[in-house]
N, C-alpha and C positions, 0 to 999 in steps of 0.2 A: 505494500499500499504506500502512498504518497507521504514522506519524510520520514522511512525508514532505511534511505539509501542514500548514498554518496558516491562520488566520481573521483577516483584516483588518476591523475595525469604522472608519469615516472619515467626518467630516463637511469642509466648506470651513476648520473652526477644527483640528482633531486627528484623529489617527489613533491607533488600539491594536490591537496584533496579541497575539491569543488562540492558547491551543493544544487541538485538539481533547480531551475526556474520553472519548470513544468515538467510535468508526469501525464502522459494520457493513459488513463487506465491499466492493464498490467505488459504492455508490448513497448512503449516507447516514450523518451523523456527528452528534454534540454537541456544543455549545461552551457553555460560559457566557460572558453577554455582561460585555464588561469593566469593572472598578470605573473612576468617572472621578474627576479631579482638581478638576472645579467642578462646580457645579449645575446642571441643566438647567431653565429658565425657562420655556421655551414647549414646545411638541409639537416635535417636531425628528427632521427625514428622516435617518436614517443607513445609509450603504452599504457593504455585506458583500461580501466577495470572498474565494476561498478562493487560496491563493499555494502553488505546489509549493516545498520549500525547495532542491531538488537545481540548479536552473534558474530559479528566481523566476516563472516561467510564472503568468500570475492568470487567473482564471475573470471570467466575465460577472459583472457587478453586480447586487444584489438590493435592495430598498428595506425598508428596517425604521424603525418609528418607538421613540423612547423617549419617556416621557412625562413631563410635570413631575410634582413631589412631591403637589403638592393633586389630582392625577388618578391617582391609587393608587387602584389598585380592591380591591373584597373578595377575602379569601382569602390564601393563604401563598404562590401562584406565582412572586410578585415578590420575596421572601425570599429570602438564597443559599441556594441548595440545595448543601448540604454533603454531596459523593457517597463514601459507605462506600468505604474502598479495598477492592479485588477480594482475594477469596481463593482461591489458586490450588491448595487442596487438591481433591481429587475426591468428588462426592458419598459420602455415610457413609449407606448402606441402614439403617442401627439409630441416627441422629440424626434427629431431625423437621426439615421444612423449617418455613422461618419469615421472614414479613415485617418487615423492618426499617424501612419509609422508603418513601413515595409521592410522587412531584413531576409534577403541582401537586397538593393536598389537595380544591382545590375547583375544578369544571368545568360547564360549560354542559350543560344534560338539551337543548336543540335537536338537536342530532346529535353523533355519536360523535366522542370527541375521543382524541388519542392521549396515554397516560399512564406514566410510570416505574416501574414496581416492583423496588426495593432488596430481595432478599434474603439467605438464607443456606442454603448446603448444597441449592441447587438441583439436579435431576435433569439428565441429558443432555436438549437440546431434543426437544421432539416428545413428552415424556411428562408433559406436565404442562398445566394448564387453567385460568383463572380465573373465579372465580362472583363474581358482583354480586347482591346481595340486599336487601331489605327484607322487612316482615311481609309484603308484599303480593305481591311478585312475585320470581323469581330468572332469573337470565342467565348465560349460560355461554359464554366467548370465549376463544379459543386466541391464543395471542402472536403476535406479526407477528415479532418478534425477541427471542433469548436472548442475553447476555453474559456466557459462560462458566457460573458458578452462584453467580452473585452480583447479577443484574439483568437484568430481560427488560421490554419493551413489549407494550403491549396497549393496544385500542383501547377505549373505554368501549363498552356494548351500545346498541343503536339499541331506542327504548323503543315499546311500543303505544299509551301511552297519555301526555299531557302533564302535567310535571310544574308545580304550582300553587304551591309551598314550598318551602323549603329540606328538603331531604331526605337523611338519614343513608343510607348505602350501606354495608352491609358486603363486604369485598371479603376473598376466600380464594384459596388454592391449591390444588388438588385433583393428586394423583398419580393419572395414569389406569391406571398398570398395578393399583392395590390401594385407589385412592380413597381414600388417606389425604388428610388436609387441614392446613393450616398454621392458625398463629394469625388471626385476622382482624384487617384494617385498618380505618381509618374514609375514607369519600369523600363531599365533601358535592355533591351534584347541586344546580345552581339553578334556578329557574325563568327563562321567558323573559324577564320582566319586568325581572331583576337580572343579565342576561347580563354574565357578565365581560367584559371588554374584551379581555384575553390568552385567545387559543385557540391551545393547541401542537396544533394539526391540520395535516395534509399536503394537506387538501382546498382550505385555506383558499387565493385565489389573490389577493384583494384585499387591496395593502398596507394599508388603512385599519382593516384587522382585525388586523394582524401587530403589535402594539407591546407595550409593557413600560414598566414605571418604572426610572428611571432611577438610581434610589439604591441597589440593590445587585444584585449578579450574577443574574443569571436563565438558567436552561438553556433552550436552543432546540434544533430540530433543523434541518436543514438537508437537503432532499431533490434 
């Protein structure tokens, strides 16, 4: 259950323990990578394990890469993701739904990528969809998770055409029952030639693609 687990990031030189920022039932959680006391000068393998607080039982370990500052990739995905505080108030039908933040703000266009949308006054799960649009196309996707009334996760759409240049995509939340729309937020789709090093997608099994810049905390998903 939530609250009974922590995440250990370790190398042969150091070990850091972090608390999850969200847990989705018993199959996935999100955590920020630790802030380090020293600079990472080379691409560094980091071992990640889950630890139960009650009996210190540990999970298997998975491999993660920290990148040196010189290899920092395009976009804000490596910047410290400041998670908005949860709003415990119930959905107010007389108040508009609103997007407050996206993480990350730039993604690869090659395949669907898991993003987090932080919002305000979100309705109960199941009553919302997410539209991705440009002047040329519009795609609608269903969230894969919703965290109460303040955040949700969704995969970017699979596109019918290749993205050949940096493309601004407008994201909006839509209520299914009355088609009310939120404000729009901007997401950047990157062409294959400048593909982001970082991809927050559970489909990735190759540790060479699961990388992050070590300078600041990065939000990752553990599945």
